[in-house]
PyMOL Python script that loads the backbone (N, CA, C, O; Angstrom):
from pymol import cmd

cmd.read_pdbstr("""\
ATOM      1  N   MET A   1      25.808  -3.763   9.067  1.00  0.00           N
ATOM      2  CA  MET A   1      24.664  -3.287   8.323  1.00  0.00           C
ATOM      3  C   MET A   1      24.886  -1.822   7.951  1.00  0.00           C
ATOM      4  O   MET A   1      25.320  -1.020   8.778  1.00  0.00           O
ATOM      5  N   ALA A   2      24.588  -1.490   6.719  1.00  0.00           N
ATOM      6  CA  ALA A   2      24.722  -0.117   6.239  1.00  0.00           C
ATOM      7  C   ALA A   2      23.617   0.749   6.838  1.00  0.00           C
ATOM      8  O   ALA A   2      22.627   0.231   7.355  1.00  0.00           O
ATOM      9  N   ARG A   3      23.785   2.030   6.767  1.00  0.00           N
ATOM     10  CA  ARG A   3      22.778   2.924   7.341  1.00  0.00           C
ATOM     11  C   ARG A   3      21.501   2.941   6.506  1.00  0.00           C
ATOM     12  O   ARG A   3      21.511   2.632   5.314  1.00  0.00           O
ATOM     13  N   LYS A   4      20.408   3.307   7.158  1.00  0.00           N
ATOM     14  CA  LYS A   4      19.116   3.423   6.481  1.00  0.00           C
ATOM     15  C   LYS A   4      19.007   4.797   5.831  1.00  0.00           C
ATOM     16  O   LYS A   4      19.701   5.737   6.216  1.00  0.00           O
ATOM     17  N   LEU A   5      18.137   4.895   4.851  1.00  0.00           N
ATOM     18  CA  LEU A   5      17.804   6.198   4.301  1.00  0.00           C
ATOM     19  C   LEU A   5      17.070   6.994   5.375  1.00  0.00           C
ATOM     20  O   LEU A   5      16.224   6.448   6.084  1.00  0.00           O
ATOM     21  N   ASN A   6      17.387   8.268   5.496  1.00  0.00           N
ATOM     22  CA  ASN A   6      16.686   9.084   6.484  1.00  0.00           C
ATOM     23  C   ASN A   6      15.405   9.655   5.861  1.00  0.00           C
ATOM     24  O   ASN A   6      15.174   9.516   4.660  1.00  0.00           O
ATOM     25  N   ALA A   7      14.589  10.287   6.681  1.00  0.00           N
ATOM     26  CA  ALA A   7      13.283  10.786   6.237  1.00  0.00           C
ATOM     27  C   ALA A   7      13.416  11.789   5.084  1.00  0.00           C
ATOM     28  O   ALA A   7      12.608  11.775   4.155  1.00  0.00           O
ATOM     29  N   LYS A   8      14.413  12.641   5.140  1.00  0.00           N
ATOM     30  CA  LYS A   8      14.624  13.634   4.079  1.00  0.00           C
ATOM     31  C   LYS A   8      14.987  12.937   2.764  1.00  0.00           C
ATOM     32  O   LYS A   8      14.486  13.313   1.704  1.00  0.00           O
ATOM     33  N   GLU A   9      15.847  11.935   2.831  1.00  0.00           N
ATOM     34  CA  GLU A   9      16.242  11.187   1.629  1.00  0.00           C
ATOM     35  C   GLU A   9      15.052  10.417   1.045  1.00  0.00           C
ATOM     36  O   GLU A   9      14.874  10.366  -0.172  1.00  0.00           O
ATOM     37  N   ILE A  10      14.248   9.824   1.920  1.00  0.00           N
ATOM     38  CA  ILE A  10      13.072   9.080   1.454  1.00  0.00           C
ATOM     39  C   ILE A  10      12.093  10.032   0.771  1.00  0.00           C
ATOM     40  O   ILE A  10      11.578   9.728  -0.305  1.00  0.00           O
ATOM     41  N   GLY A  11      11.837  11.176   1.393  1.00  0.00           N
ATOM     42  CA  GLY A  11      10.934  12.167   0.799  1.00  0.00           C
ATOM     43  C   GLY A  11      11.417  12.647  -0.564  1.00  0.00           C
ATOM     44  O   GLY A  11      10.629  12.781  -1.500  1.00  0.00           O
ATOM     45  N   ALA A  12      12.708  12.904  -0.666  1.00  0.00           N
ATOM     46  CA  ALA A  12      13.278  13.346  -1.940  1.00  0.00           C
ATOM     47  C   ALA A  12      13.159  12.251  -2.994  1.00  0.00           C
ATOM     48  O   ALA A  12      12.830  12.532  -4.146  1.00  0.00           O
ATOM     49  N   LEU A  13      13.422  11.013  -2.609  1.00  0.00           N
ATOM     50  CA  LEU A  13      13.323   9.900  -3.555  1.00  0.00           C
ATOM     51  C   LEU A  13      11.875   9.701  -4.003  1.00  0.00           C
ATOM     52  O   LEU A  13      11.623   9.450  -5.182  1.00  0.00           O
ATOM     53  N   GLN A  14      10.929   9.811  -3.082  1.00  0.00           N
ATOM     54  CA  GLN A  14       9.506   9.697  -3.444  1.00  0.00           C
ATOM     55  C   GLN A  14       9.138  10.767  -4.472  1.00  0.00           C
ATOM     56  O   GLN A  14       8.437  10.480  -5.442  1.00  0.00           O
ATOM     57  N   GLU A  15       9.599  11.976  -4.268  1.00  0.00           N
ATOM     58  CA  GLU A  15       9.309  13.074  -5.186  1.00  0.00           C
ATOM     59  C   GLU A  15       9.957  12.858  -6.554  1.00  0.00           C
ATOM     60  O   GLU A  15       9.326  13.075  -7.588  1.00  0.00           O
ATOM     61  N   ILE A  16      11.209  12.432  -6.552  1.00  0.00           N
ATOM     62  CA  ILE A  16      11.925  12.169  -7.806  1.00  0.00           C
ATOM     63  C   ILE A  16      11.226  11.073  -8.608  1.00  0.00           C
ATOM     64  O   ILE A  16      11.042  11.203  -9.818  1.00  0.00           O
ATOM     65  N   LEU A  17      10.838   9.995  -7.930  1.00  0.00           N
ATOM     66  CA  LEU A  17      10.183   8.883  -8.626  1.00  0.00           C
ATOM     67  C   LEU A  17       8.822   9.302  -9.174  1.00  0.00           C
ATOM     68  O   LEU A  17       8.460   8.923 -10.288  1.00  0.00           O
ATOM     69  N   ALA A  18       8.073  10.073  -8.408  1.00  0.00           N
ATOM     70  CA  ALA A  18       6.766  10.540  -8.876  1.00  0.00           C
ATOM     71  C   ALA A  18       6.922  11.439 -10.103  1.00  0.00           C
ATOM     72  O   ALA A  18       6.145  11.332 -11.051  1.00  0.00           O
ATOM     73  N   LYS A  19       7.913  12.314 -10.088  1.00  0.00           N
ATOM     74  CA  LYS A  19       8.153  13.198 -11.238  1.00  0.00           C
ATOM     75  C   LYS A  19       8.606  12.402 -12.456  1.00  0.00           C
ATOM     76  O   LYS A  19       8.173  12.680 -13.574  1.00  0.00           O
ATOM     77  N   ALA A  20       9.468  11.422 -12.250  1.00  0.00           N
ATOM     78  CA  ALA A  20       9.937  10.579 -13.359  1.00  0.00           C
ATOM     79  C   ALA A  20       8.770   9.808 -13.965  1.00  0.00           C
ATOM     80  O   ALA A  20       8.656   9.702 -15.186  1.00  0.00           O
ATOM     81  N   ALA A  21       7.908   9.271 -13.113  1.00  0.00           N
ATOM     82  CA  ALA A  21       6.745   8.516 -13.599  1.00  0.00           C
ATOM     83  C   ALA A  21       5.832   9.411 -14.421  1.00  0.00           C
ATOM     84  O   ALA A  21       5.331   9.000 -15.468  1.00  0.00           O
ATOM     85  N   PHE A  22       5.613  10.634 -13.949  1.00  0.00           N
ATOM     86  CA  PHE A  22       4.768  11.558 -14.698  1.00  0.00           C
ATOM     87  C   PHE A  22       5.402  11.890 -16.048  1.00  0.00           C
ATOM     88  O   PHE A  22       4.714  11.947 -17.067  1.00  0.00           O
ATOM     89  N   GLY A  23       6.709  12.107 -16.048  1.00  0.00           N
ATOM     90  CA  GLY A  23       7.410  12.407 -17.300  1.00  0.00           C
ATOM     91  C   GLY A  23       7.327  11.278 -18.310  1.00  0.00           C
ATOM     92  O   GLY A  23       7.275  11.519 -19.516  1.00  0.00           O
ATOM     93  N   LEU A  24       7.316  10.050 -17.822  1.00  0.00           N
ATOM     94  CA  LEU A  24       7.264   8.889 -18.716  1.00  0.00           C
ATOM     95  C   LEU A  24       5.853   8.515 -19.137  1.00  0.00           C
ATOM     96  O   LEU A  24       5.648   8.008 -20.240  1.00  0.00           O
ATOM     97  N   SER A  25       4.875   8.761 -18.265  1.00  0.00           N
ATOM     98  CA  SER A  25       3.536   8.224 -18.516  1.00  0.00           C
ATOM     99  C   SER A  25       2.437   9.282 -18.609  1.00  0.00           C
ATOM    100  O   SER A  25       1.327   8.986 -19.051  1.00  0.00           O
ATOM    101  N   LEU A  26       2.739  10.508 -18.198  1.00  0.00           N
ATOM    102  CA  LEU A  26       1.746  11.578 -18.084  1.00  0.00           C
ATOM    103  C   LEU A  26       0.622  11.209 -17.111  1.00  0.00           C
ATOM    104  O   LEU A  26      -0.500  11.702 -17.227  1.00  0.00           O
ATOM    105  N   ARG A  27       0.935  10.354 -16.171  1.00  0.00           N
ATOM    106  CA  ARG A  27       0.018   9.996 -15.081  1.00  0.00           C
ATOM    107  C   ARG A  27       0.684  10.334 -13.757  1.00  0.00           C
ATOM    108  O   ARG A  27       1.891  10.159 -13.589  1.00  0.00           O
ATOM    109  N   ARG A  28      -0.110  10.814 -12.832  1.00  0.00           N
ATOM    110  CA  ARG A  28       0.416  11.149 -11.509  1.00  0.00           C
ATOM    111  C   ARG A  28       0.269   9.944 -10.586  1.00  0.00           C
ATOM    112  O   ARG A  28      -0.808   9.363 -10.460  1.00  0.00           O
ATOM    113  N   PHE A  29       1.360   9.591  -9.955  1.00  0.00           N
ATOM    114  CA  PHE A  29       1.387   8.473  -9.018  1.00  0.00           C
ATOM    115  C   PHE A  29       1.714   8.985  -7.629  1.00  0.00           C
ATOM    116  O   PHE A  29       2.480   9.936  -7.468  1.00  0.00           O
ATOM    117  N   THR A  30       1.131   8.352  -6.636  1.00  0.00           N
ATOM    118  CA  THR A  30       1.472   8.633  -5.242  1.00  0.00           C
ATOM    119  C   THR A  30       2.390   7.517  -4.772  1.00  0.00           C
ATOM    120  O   THR A  30       2.041   6.339  -4.852  1.00  0.00           O
ATOM    121  N   ILE A  31       3.555   7.889  -4.285  1.00  0.00           N
ATOM    122  CA  ILE A  31       4.537   6.922  -3.806  1.00  0.00           C
ATOM    123  C   ILE A  31       4.433   6.878  -2.283  1.00  0.00           C
ATOM    124  O   ILE A  31       4.696   7.868  -1.599  1.00  0.00           O
ATOM    125  N   LEU A  32       4.046   5.720  -1.771  1.00  0.00           N
ATOM    126  CA  LEU A  32       3.829   5.540  -0.337  1.00  0.00           C
ATOM    127  C   LEU A  32       4.763   4.468   0.219  1.00  0.00           C
ATOM    128  O   LEU A  32       5.315   3.664  -0.531  1.00  0.00           O
ATOM    129  N   LYS A  33       4.932   4.466   1.528  1.00  0.00           N
ATOM    130  CA  LYS A  33       5.776   3.464   2.177  1.00  0.00           C
ATOM    131  C   LYS A  33       5.010   2.156   2.322  1.00  0.00           C
ATOM    132  O   LYS A  33       3.868   2.138   2.782  1.00  0.00           O
ATOM    133  N   ALA A  34       5.654   1.060   1.923  1.00  0.00           N
ATOM    134  CA  ALA A  34       5.071  -0.277   2.060  1.00  0.00           C
ATOM    135  C   ALA A  34       5.280  -0.787   3.477  1.00  0.00           C
ATOM    136  O   ALA A  34       6.298  -0.504   4.110  1.00  0.00           O
ATOM    137  N   ASP A  35       4.313  -1.536   3.961  1.00  0.00           N
ATOM    138  CA  ASP A  35       4.443  -2.172   5.265  1.00  0.00           C
ATOM    139  C   ASP A  35       5.299  -3.426   5.156  1.00  0.00           C
ATOM    140  O   ASP A  35       5.180  -4.174   4.186  1.00  0.00           O
ATOM    141  N   PRO A  36       6.166  -3.664   6.147  1.00  0.00           N
ATOM    142  CA  PRO A  36       6.965  -4.893   6.140  1.00  0.00           C
ATOM    143  C   PRO A  36       6.057  -6.115   6.155  1.00  0.00           C
ATOM    144  O   PRO A  36       4.982  -6.048   6.752  1.00  0.00           O
ATOM    145  N   PRO A  37       6.419  -7.188   5.553  1.00  0.00           N
ATOM    146  CA  PRO A  37       7.700  -7.487   4.930  1.00  0.00           C
ATOM    147  C   PRO A  37       7.739  -7.162   3.440  1.00  0.00           C
ATOM    148  O   PRO A  37       8.690  -7.534   2.754  1.00  0.00           O
ATOM    149  N   GLU A  38       6.717  -6.472   2.929  1.00  0.00           N
ATOM    150  CA  GLU A  38       6.653  -6.178   1.497  1.00  0.00           C
ATOM    151  C   GLU A  38       7.821  -5.305   1.067  1.00  0.00           C
ATOM    152  O   GLU A  38       8.279  -4.441   1.815  1.00  0.00           O
ATOM    153  N   ILE A  39       8.297  -5.544  -0.155  1.00  0.00           N
ATOM    154  CA  ILE A  39       9.336  -4.672  -0.709  1.00  0.00           C
ATOM    155  C   ILE A  39       8.722  -3.669  -1.670  1.00  0.00           C
ATOM    156  O   ILE A  39       9.290  -2.603  -1.912  1.00  0.00           O
ATOM    157  N   GLY A  40       7.571  -4.007  -2.212  1.00  0.00           N
ATOM    158  CA  GLY A  40       6.854  -3.089  -3.077  1.00  0.00           C
ATOM    159  C   GLY A  40       5.601  -3.746  -3.615  1.00  0.00           C
ATOM    160  O   GLY A  40       5.557  -4.958  -3.822  1.00  0.00           O
ATOM    161  N   TYR A  41       4.587  -2.936  -3.837  1.00  0.00           N
ATOM    162  CA  TYR A  41       3.363  -3.438  -4.464  1.00  0.00           C
ATOM    163  C   TYR A  41       2.580  -2.270  -5.020  1.00  0.00           C
ATOM    164  O   TYR A  41       2.849  -1.108  -4.715  1.00  0.00           O
ATOM    165  N   THR A  42       1.605  -2.609  -5.844  1.00  0.00           N
ATOM    166  CA  THR A  42       0.786  -1.612  -6.514  1.00  0.00           C
ATOM    167  C   THR A  42      -0.580  -1.569  -5.851  1.00  0.00           C
ATOM    168  O   THR A  42      -1.189  -2.608  -5.593  1.00  0.00           O
ATOM    169  N   GLY A  43      -1.055  -0.368  -5.579  1.00  0.00           N
ATOM    170  CA  GLY A  43      -2.384  -0.191  -5.018  1.00  0.00           C
ATOM    171  C   GLY A  43      -3.318   0.378  -6.066  1.00  0.00           C
ATOM    172  O   GLY A  43      -2.901   0.757  -7.160  1.00  0.00           O
ATOM    173  N   MET A  44      -4.563   0.427  -5.716  1.00  0.00           N
ATOM    174  CA  MET A  44      -5.556   0.994  -6.617  1.00  0.00           C
ATOM    175  C   MET A  44      -5.414   2.520  -6.651  1.00  0.00           C
ATOM    176  O   MET A  44      -4.923   3.134  -5.704  1.00  0.00           O
ATOM    177  N   GLY A  45      -5.845   3.104  -7.742  1.00  0.00           N
ATOM    178  CA  GLY A  45      -5.861   4.559  -7.827  1.00  0.00           C
ATOM    179  C   GLY A  45      -4.505   5.210  -7.907  1.00  0.00           C
ATOM    180  O   GLY A  45      -4.260   6.200  -7.218  1.00  0.00           O
ATOM    181  N   ASN A  46      -3.620   4.689  -8.723  1.00  0.00           N
ATOM    182  CA  ASN A  46      -2.296   5.285  -8.962  1.00  0.00           C
ATOM    183  C   ASN A  46      -1.401   5.321  -7.731  1.00  0.00           C
ATOM    184  O   ASN A  46      -0.577   6.224  -7.586  1.00  0.00           O
ATOM    185  N   GLN A  47      -1.558   4.355  -6.854  1.00  0.00           N
ATOM    186  CA  GLN A  47      -0.702   4.262  -5.668  1.00  0.00           C
ATOM    187  C   GLN A  47       0.360   3.190  -5.880  1.00  0.00           C
ATOM    188  O   GLN A  47       0.069   2.079  -6.322  1.00  0.00           O
ATOM    189  N   ILE A  48       1.590   3.549  -5.555  1.00  0.00           N
ATOM    190  CA  ILE A  48       2.702   2.602  -5.595  1.00  0.00           C
ATOM    191  C   ILE A  48       3.333   2.609  -4.202  1.00  0.00           C
ATOM    192  O   ILE A  48       3.721   3.655  -3.683  1.00  0.00           O
ATOM    193  N   PHE A  49       3.423   1.428  -3.618  1.00  0.00           N
ATOM    194  CA  PHE A  49       3.983   1.272  -2.286  1.00  0.00           C
ATOM    195  C   PHE A  49       5.389   0.691  -2.404  1.00  0.00           C
ATOM    196  O   PHE A  49       5.595  -0.320  -3.076  1.00  0.00           O
ATOM    197  N   LEU A  50       6.349   1.330  -1.753  1.00  0.00           N
ATOM    198  CA  LEU A  50       7.742   0.884  -1.783  1.00  0.00           C
ATOM    199  C   LEU A  50       8.290   0.816  -0.366  1.00  0.00           C
ATOM    200  O   LEU A  50       7.937   1.627   0.491  1.00  0.00           O
ATOM    201  N   SER A  51       9.155  -0.161  -0.133  1.00  0.00           N
ATOM    202  CA  SER A  51       9.871  -0.238   1.136  1.00  0.00           C
ATOM    203  C   SER A  51      11.216   0.447   0.970  1.00  0.00           C
ATOM    204  O   SER A  51      11.957   0.174   0.025  1.00  0.00           O
ATOM    205  N   PHE A  52      11.514   1.324   1.884  1.00  0.00           N
ATOM    206  CA  PHE A  52      12.784   2.047   1.837  1.00  0.00           C
ATOM    207  C   PHE A  52      13.792   1.493   2.838  1.00  0.00           C
ATOM    208  O   PHE A  52      14.918   1.983   2.929  1.00  0.00           O
ATOM    209  N   ASP A  53      13.382   0.461   3.596  1.00  0.00           N
ATOM    210  CA  ASP A  53      14.299  -0.127   4.581  1.00  0.00           C
ATOM    211  C   ASP A  53      14.069  -1.625   4.755  1.00  0.00           C
ATOM    212  O   ASP A  53      14.264  -2.156   5.849  1.00  0.00           O
ATOM    213  N   ASN A  54      13.664  -2.300   3.707  1.00  0.00           N
ATOM    214  CA  ASN A  54      13.427  -3.736   3.760  1.00  0.00           C
ATOM    215  C   ASN A  54      14.730  -4.483   4.056  1.00  0.00           C
ATOM    216  O   ASN A  54      15.812  -4.034   3.679  1.00  0.00           O
ATOM    217  N   GLU A  55      14.612  -5.627   4.736  1.00  0.00           N
ATOM    218  CA  GLU A  55      15.808  -6.410   5.088  1.00  0.00           C
ATOM    219  C   GLU A  55      16.593  -6.861   3.856  1.00  0.00           C
ATOM    220  O   GLU A  55      17.795  -7.107   3.953  1.00  0.00           O
ATOM    221  N   ILE A  56      15.942  -6.972   2.716  1.00  0.00           N
ATOM    222  CA  ILE A  56      16.628  -7.387   1.491  1.00  0.00           C
ATOM    223  C   ILE A  56      17.703  -6.379   1.090  1.00  0.00           C
ATOM    224  O   ILE A  56      18.733  -6.755   0.530  1.00  0.00           O
ATOM    225  N   ILE A  57      17.462  -5.100   1.377  1.00  0.00           N
ATOM    226  CA  ILE A  57      18.426  -4.066   0.982  1.00  0.00           C
ATOM    227  C   ILE A  57      19.207  -3.501   2.168  1.00  0.00           C
ATOM    228  O   ILE A  57      19.981  -2.558   2.006  1.00  0.00           O
ATOM    229  N   ALA A  58      19.011  -4.065   3.344  1.00  0.00           N
ATOM    230  CA  ALA A  58      19.610  -3.514   4.571  1.00  0.00           C
ATOM    231  C   ALA A  58      21.132  -3.395   4.509  1.00  0.00           C
ATOM    232  O   ALA A  58      21.690  -2.425   5.020  1.00  0.00           O
ATOM    233  N   ASP A  59      21.803  -4.351   3.900  1.00  0.00           N
ATOM    234  CA  ASP A  59      23.272  -4.350   3.888  1.00  0.00           C
ATOM    235  C   ASP A  59      23.881  -3.616   2.698  1.00  0.00           C
ATOM    236  O   ASP A  59      25.103  -3.569   2.559  1.00  0.00           O
ATOM    237  N   LEU A  60      23.050  -3.051   1.852  1.00  0.00           N
ATOM    238  CA  LEU A  60      23.555  -2.353   0.670  1.00  0.00           C
ATOM    239  C   LEU A  60      23.956  -0.920   1.001  1.00  0.00           C
ATOM    240  O   LEU A  60      23.446  -0.321   1.948  1.00  0.00           O
ATOM    241  N   SER A  61      24.875  -0.384   0.209  1.00  0.00           N
ATOM    242  CA  SER A  61      25.228   1.032   0.347  1.00  0.00           C
ATOM    243  C   SER A  61      24.028   1.873  -0.094  1.00  0.00           C
ATOM    244  O   SER A  61      23.119   1.369  -0.753  1.00  0.00           O
ATOM    245  N   ILE A  62      24.031   3.135   0.267  1.00  0.00           N
ATOM    246  CA  ILE A  62      22.918   4.016  -0.094  1.00  0.00           C
ATOM    247  C   ILE A  62      22.710   4.067  -1.619  1.00  0.00           C
ATOM    248  O   ILE A  62      21.568   3.949  -2.062  1.00  0.00           O
ATOM    249  N   PRO A  63      23.753   4.236  -2.434  1.00  0.00           N
ATOM    250  CA  PRO A  63      23.522   4.250  -3.886  1.00  0.00           C
ATOM    251  C   PRO A  63      22.913   2.936  -4.403  1.00  0.00           C
ATOM    252  O   PRO A  63      22.066   2.952  -5.297  1.00  0.00           O
ATOM    253  N   CYS A  64      23.342   1.817  -3.844  1.00  0.00           N
ATOM    254  CA  CYS A  64      22.776   0.520  -4.258  1.00  0.00           C
ATOM    255  C   CYS A  64      21.333   0.384  -3.800  1.00  0.00           C
ATOM    256  O   CYS A  64      20.497  -0.127  -4.545  1.00  0.00           O
ATOM    257  N   LYS A  65      21.026   0.833  -2.589  1.00  0.00           N
ATOM    258  CA  LYS A  65      19.642   0.801  -2.104  1.00  0.00           C
ATOM    259  C   LYS A  65      18.744   1.588  -3.045  1.00  0.00           C
ATOM    260  O   LYS A  65      17.668   1.123  -3.423  1.00  0.00           O
ATOM    261  N   ILE A  66      19.186   2.778  -3.421  1.00  0.00           N
ATOM    262  CA  ILE A  66      18.391   3.630  -4.299  1.00  0.00           C
ATOM    263  C   ILE A  66      18.200   2.956  -5.656  1.00  0.00           C
ATOM    264  O   ILE A  66      17.115   3.035  -6.231  1.00  0.00           O
ATOM    265  N   SER A  67      19.219   2.304  -6.169  1.00  0.00           N
ATOM    266  CA  SER A  67      19.093   1.589  -7.449  1.00  0.00           C
ATOM    267  C   SER A  67      18.061   0.468  -7.365  1.00  0.00           C
ATOM    268  O   SER A  67      17.249   0.301  -8.275  1.00  0.00           O
ATOM    269  N   VAL A  68      18.089  -0.293  -6.286  1.00  0.00           N
ATOM    270  CA  VAL A  68      17.123  -1.381  -6.107  1.00  0.00           C
ATOM    271  C   VAL A  68      15.714  -0.803  -5.985  1.00  0.00           C
ATOM    272  O   VAL A  68      14.781  -1.316  -6.603  1.00  0.00           O
ATOM    273  N   ILE A  69      15.553   0.249  -5.202  1.00  0.00           N
ATOM    274  CA  ILE A  69      14.243   0.882  -5.034  1.00  0.00           C
ATOM    275  C   ILE A  69      13.733   1.401  -6.372  1.00  0.00           C
ATOM    276  O   ILE A  69      12.552   1.251  -6.686  1.00  0.00           O
ATOM    277  N   ARG A  70      14.600   2.002  -7.151  1.00  0.00           N
ATOM    278  CA  ARG A  70      14.199   2.474  -8.490  1.00  0.00           C
ATOM    279  C   ARG A  70      13.728   1.321  -9.366  1.00  0.00           C
ATOM    280  O   ARG A  70      12.732   1.445 -10.078  1.00  0.00           O
ATOM    281  N   GLY A  71      14.437   0.207  -9.316  1.00  0.00           N
ATOM    282  CA  GLY A  71      14.042  -0.960 -10.112  1.00  0.00           C
ATOM    283  C   GLY A  71      12.688  -1.504  -9.698  1.00  0.00           C
ATOM    284  O   GLY A  71      11.866  -1.849 -10.546  1.00  0.00           O
ATOM    285  N   ILE A  72      12.455  -1.580  -8.401  1.00  0.00           N
ATOM    286  CA  ILE A  72      11.159  -2.050  -7.903  1.00  0.00           C
ATOM    287  C   ILE A  72      10.067  -1.055  -8.291  1.00  0.00           C
ATOM    288  O   ILE A  72       8.959  -1.448  -8.658  1.00  0.00           O
ATOM    289  N   PHE A  73      10.387   0.227  -8.206  1.00  0.00           N
ATOM    290  CA  PHE A  73       9.430   1.250  -8.629  1.00  0.00           C
ATOM    291  C   PHE A  73       9.060   1.072 -10.102  1.00  0.00           C
ATOM    292  O   PHE A  73       7.880   1.129 -10.449  1.00  0.00           O
ATOM    293  N   CYS A  74      10.039   0.859 -10.964  1.00  0.00           N
ATOM    294  CA  CYS A  74       9.761   0.663 -12.396  1.00  0.00           C
ATOM    295  C   CYS A  74       8.848  -0.544 -12.606  1.00  0.00           C
ATOM    296  O   CYS A  74       7.914  -0.493 -13.406  1.00  0.00           O
ATOM    297  N   HIS A  75       9.122  -1.614 -11.893  1.00  0.00           N
ATOM    298  CA  HIS A  75       8.296  -2.815 -11.966  1.00  0.00           C
ATOM    299  C   HIS A  75       6.847  -2.488 -11.582  1.00  0.00           C
ATOM    300  O   HIS A  75       5.912  -2.867 -12.288  1.00  0.00           O
ATOM    301  N   GLU A  76       6.671  -1.791 -10.475  1.00  0.00           N
ATOM    302  CA  GLU A  76       5.335  -1.456  -9.998  1.00  0.00           C
ATOM    303  C   GLU A  76       4.641  -0.448 -10.904  1.00  0.00           C
ATOM    304  O   GLU A  76       3.428  -0.525 -11.100  1.00  0.00           O
ATOM    305  N   MET A  77       5.395   0.495 -11.455  1.00  0.00           N
ATOM    306  CA  MET A  77       4.811   1.461 -12.383  1.00  0.00           C
ATOM    307  C   MET A  77       4.276   0.753 -13.625  1.00  0.00           C
ATOM    308  O   MET A  77       3.218   1.111 -14.144  1.00  0.00           O
ATOM    309  N   LEU A  78       5.004  -0.243 -14.094  1.00  0.00           N
ATOM    310  CA  LEU A  78       4.530  -1.000 -15.262  1.00  0.00           C
ATOM    311  C   LEU A  78       3.255  -1.772 -14.936  1.00  0.00           C
ATOM    312  O   LEU A  78       2.391  -1.920 -15.801  1.00  0.00           O
ATOM    313  N   HIS A  79       3.120  -2.263 -13.712  1.00  0.00           N
ATOM    314  CA  HIS A  79       1.841  -2.864 -13.313  1.00  0.00           C
ATOM    315  C   HIS A  79       0.725  -1.826 -13.436  1.00  0.00           C
ATOM    316  O   HIS A  79      -0.352  -2.125 -13.953  1.00  0.00           O
ATOM    317  N   GLN A  80       0.983  -0.621 -12.966  1.00  0.00           N
ATOM    318  CA  GLN A  80      -0.017   0.440 -13.051  1.00  0.00           C
ATOM    319  C   GLN A  80      -0.398   0.731 -14.505  1.00  0.00           C
ATOM    320  O   GLN A  80      -1.570   0.954 -14.810  1.00  0.00           O
ATOM    321  N   LEU A  81       0.574   0.730 -15.383  1.00  0.00           N
ATOM    322  CA  LEU A  81       0.325   1.098 -16.773  1.00  0.00           C
ATOM    323  C   LEU A  81      -0.242  -0.037 -17.607  1.00  0.00           C
ATOM    324  O   LEU A  81      -0.995   0.216 -18.548  1.00  0.00           O
ATOM    325  N   LEU A  82       0.098  -1.284 -17.291  1.00  0.00           N
ATOM    326  CA  LEU A  82      -0.240  -2.400 -18.174  1.00  0.00           C
ATOM    327  C   LEU A  82      -1.228  -3.408 -17.606  1.00  0.00           C
ATOM    328  O   LEU A  82      -1.812  -4.182 -18.364  1.00  0.00           O
ATOM    329  N   SER A  83      -1.428  -3.421 -16.301  1.00  0.00           N
ATOM    330  CA  SER A  83      -2.316  -4.422 -15.699  1.00  0.00           C
ATOM    331  C   SER A  83      -3.765  -3.966 -15.758  1.00  0.00           C
ATOM    332  O   SER A  83      -4.075  -2.788 -15.578  1.00  0.00           O
ATOM    333  N   ASP A  84      -4.638  -4.924 -16.013  1.00  0.00           N
ATOM    334  CA  ASP A  84      -6.079  -4.664 -16.012  1.00  0.00           C
ATOM    335  C   ASP A  84      -6.614  -5.092 -14.651  1.00  0.00           C
ATOM    336  O   ASP A  84      -6.998  -6.246 -14.466  1.00  0.00           O
ATOM    337  N   PHE A  85      -6.638  -4.167 -13.707  1.00  0.00           N
ATOM    338  CA  PHE A  85      -7.010  -4.496 -12.332  1.00  0.00           C
ATOM    339  C   PHE A  85      -8.471  -4.894 -12.207  1.00  0.00           C
ATOM    340  O   PHE A  85      -8.810  -5.748 -11.388  1.00  0.00           O
ATOM    341  N   LYS A  86      -9.343  -4.286 -13.010  1.00  0.00           N
ATOM    342  CA  LYS A  86     -10.757  -4.651 -12.958  1.00  0.00           C
ATOM    343  C   LYS A  86     -10.959  -6.092 -13.395  1.00  0.00           C
ATOM    344  O   LYS A  86     -11.741  -6.822 -12.786  1.00  0.00           O
ATOM    345  N   LEU A  87     -10.258  -6.507 -14.447  1.00  0.00           N
ATOM    346  CA  LEU A  87     -10.345  -7.883 -14.910  1.00  0.00           C
ATOM    347  C   LEU A  87      -9.756  -8.826 -13.866  1.00  0.00           C
ATOM    348  O   LEU A  87     -10.330  -9.882 -13.600  1.00  0.00           O
ATOM    349  N   LEU A  88      -8.644  -8.472 -13.280  1.00  0.00           N
ATOM    350  CA  LEU A  88      -8.024  -9.293 -12.246  1.00  0.00           C
ATOM    351  C   LEU A  88      -8.963  -9.456 -11.049  1.00  0.00           C
ATOM    352  O   LEU A  88      -9.138 -10.561 -10.534  1.00  0.00           O
ATOM    353  N   GLU A  89      -9.562  -8.350 -10.614  1.00  0.00           N
ATOM    354  CA  GLU A  89     -10.495  -8.400  -9.485  1.00  0.00           C
ATOM    355  C   GLU A  89     -11.694  -9.287  -9.816  1.00  0.00           C
ATOM    356  O   GLU A  89     -12.132 -10.082  -8.984  1.00  0.00           O
ATOM    357  N   LYS A  90     -12.217  -9.151 -11.022  1.00  0.00           N
ATOM    358  CA  LYS A  90     -13.368  -9.948 -11.453  1.00  0.00           C
ATOM    359  C   LYS A  90     -12.997 -11.427 -11.502  1.00  0.00           C
ATOM    360  O   LYS A  90     -13.774 -12.275 -11.064  1.00  0.00           O
ATOM    361  N   THR A  91     -11.840 -11.735 -12.021  1.00  0.00           N
ATOM    362  CA  THR A  91     -11.380 -13.125 -12.146  1.00  0.00           C
ATOM    363  C   THR A  91     -11.181 -13.745 -10.767  1.00  0.00           C
ATOM    364  O   THR A  91     -11.525 -14.908 -10.556  1.00  0.00           O
ATOM    365  N   MET A  92     -10.633 -12.985  -9.835  1.00  0.00           N
ATOM    366  CA  MET A  92     -10.367 -13.519  -8.502  1.00  0.00           C
ATOM    367  C   MET A  92     -11.650 -13.693  -7.684  1.00  0.00           C
ATOM    368  O   MET A  92     -11.682 -14.500  -6.755  1.00  0.00           O
ATOM    369  N   SER A  93     -12.692 -12.957  -8.016  1.00  0.00           N
ATOM    370  CA  SER A  93     -13.938 -13.069  -7.248  1.00  0.00           C
ATOM    371  C   SER A  93     -14.868 -14.162  -7.748  1.00  0.00           C
ATOM    372  O   SER A  93     -15.883 -14.453  -7.115  1.00  0.00           O
ATOM    373  N   THR A  94     -14.526 -14.775  -8.889  1.00  0.00           N
ATOM    374  CA  THR A  94     -15.382 -15.863  -9.418  1.00  0.00           C
ATOM    375  C   THR A  94     -14.805 -17.213  -9.105  1.00  0.00           C
ATOM    376  O   THR A  94     -15.387 -18.233  -9.472  1.00  0.00           O
TER     377      THR A  94
END
""", "prot")
cmd.dss("prot")
cmd.show_as("cartoon", "prot")
cmd.util.cbc("prot")
cmd.orient("prot")
């Protein structure tokens, strides 16, 4: 198994992703750690949750882990930008 990202690397990646998201969307996002077994999900209020040590990426090299995390982040950011959460919540409650 390859090594995990350390706390400093995770913090730097969270900051880089938040800055990239702002540059692309002019919206500020908070990048938080996802609870296992999730690899990533979108929360309310501009929150994006990402796993930095999920078993899916455990055997990857650090550059590959970062690439996968970036891809999941892009997916979740698009949910933030394009999903109608109020409509989804309303639909699920009826």
